[in-house]
C-alpha positions in Angstrom: 3.6 -22.0 -3.0 3.5 -20.8 0.6 7.3 -20.4 0.6 7.1 -18.2 -2.5 4.4 -16.1 -1.0 6.3 -15.7 2.2 9.4 -14.6 0.2 7.4 -12.2 -1.9 5.6 -10.5 1.0 8.5 -10.7 3.5 6.3 -12.2 6.2 9.2 -13.9 7.8 9.5 -11.0 10.2 8.2 -11.3 13.7 4.4 -11.0 14.2 3.0 -7.8 15.7 3.4 -7.4 19.5 -0.3 -7.3 20.0 -2.0 -10.0 17.7 -5.4 -8.6 18.6 -4.5 -5.3 17.0 -4.5 -5.6 13.3 -3.9 -2.4 11.4 -6.1 -1.7 8.4 -4.1 -1.7 5.2 -3.6 1.5 3.4 -4.7 2.0 -0.2 -2.1 0.6 -2.6 -0.1 3.4 -4.2 0.4 1.2 -7.2 -2.4 0.5 -9.6 -2.9 -3.2 -10.3 -3.9 -2.3 -13.9 -0.6 -0.4 -14.3 1.4 -3.3 -12.9 -0.5 -5.7 -15.3 0.4 -3.4 -18.2 4.1 -3.3 -17.1 4.3 -7.1 -16.8 2.6 -7.7 -20.2 4.9 -5.1 -22.0 8.0 -6.7 -20.4 7.0 -10.2 -21.5 6.0 -8.9 -25.0 9.4 -7.3 -25.4 11.5 -10.1 -23.8 9.4 -13.2 -24.0 9.4 -14.1 -20.3 10.5 -13.0 -16.8 11.5 -15.0 -13.8 9.0 -14.8 -11.0 11.7 -14.0 -8.4 13.2 -11.3 -10.7 9.8 -9.7 -11.1 9.3 -9.4 -7.4 12.9 -8.4 -6.7 12.4 -5.4 -9.1 9.7 -4.1 -6.8 10.9 -1.2 -4.6 8.5 -1.6 -1.7 6.3 -4.1 0.0 3.1 -2.4 -1.4 4.5 -2.7 -4.9 5.1 -6.4 -4.3 1.5 -6.8 -3.3 0.3 -4.9 -6.4 2.6 -7.1 -8.5 1.2 -10.3 -6.9 -2.4 -9.2 -7.5 -1.6 -8.2 -11.1 0.1 -11.6 -11.8 -2.9 -13.5 -10.3 -5.4 -11.4 -12.3 -3.5 -11.9 -15.5 -3.2 -15.6 -14.8 -7.0 -15.7 -14.1 -7.7 -13.9 -17.4 -5.4 -16.5 -19.2 -3.1 -13.8 -20.3 -0.1 -15.2 -18.4 1.3 -18.7 -18.1 4.0 -20.2 -16.0 6.8 -22.6 -17.0 9.3 -24.2 -14.7 13.0 -23.7 -15.4 16.1 -24.7 -13.6 16.2 -21.3 -11.9 12.6 -21.3 -10.9 9.2 -20.3 -12.3 9.0 -18.0 -15.3 6.1 -16.0 -16.5 5.3 -16.2 -20.2 2.4 -15.4 -22.5 -0.4 -17.8 -22.0 0.0 -21.0 -24.0 3.8 -20.7 -24.7 
């Protein structure tokens, strides 16, 4: 799970030069609710989406963060499920 999170957030870059200085995050320009709706519409129309493909479609790091939070929220609300395939994890409607 940590490897997937590292991939998603791109944290494999070097740490900041001054570890004591931690910048405050800016407000996400992407609404988690909007990302949730996008994910649910995509899955409704196509049945599933690969987790990696979902994050690869994000154009920026902040969009990846919003996507991650949306996936976690939908999973918590039991609206999304995961299934393991040969190519990795896929998101599906809950219970499928």
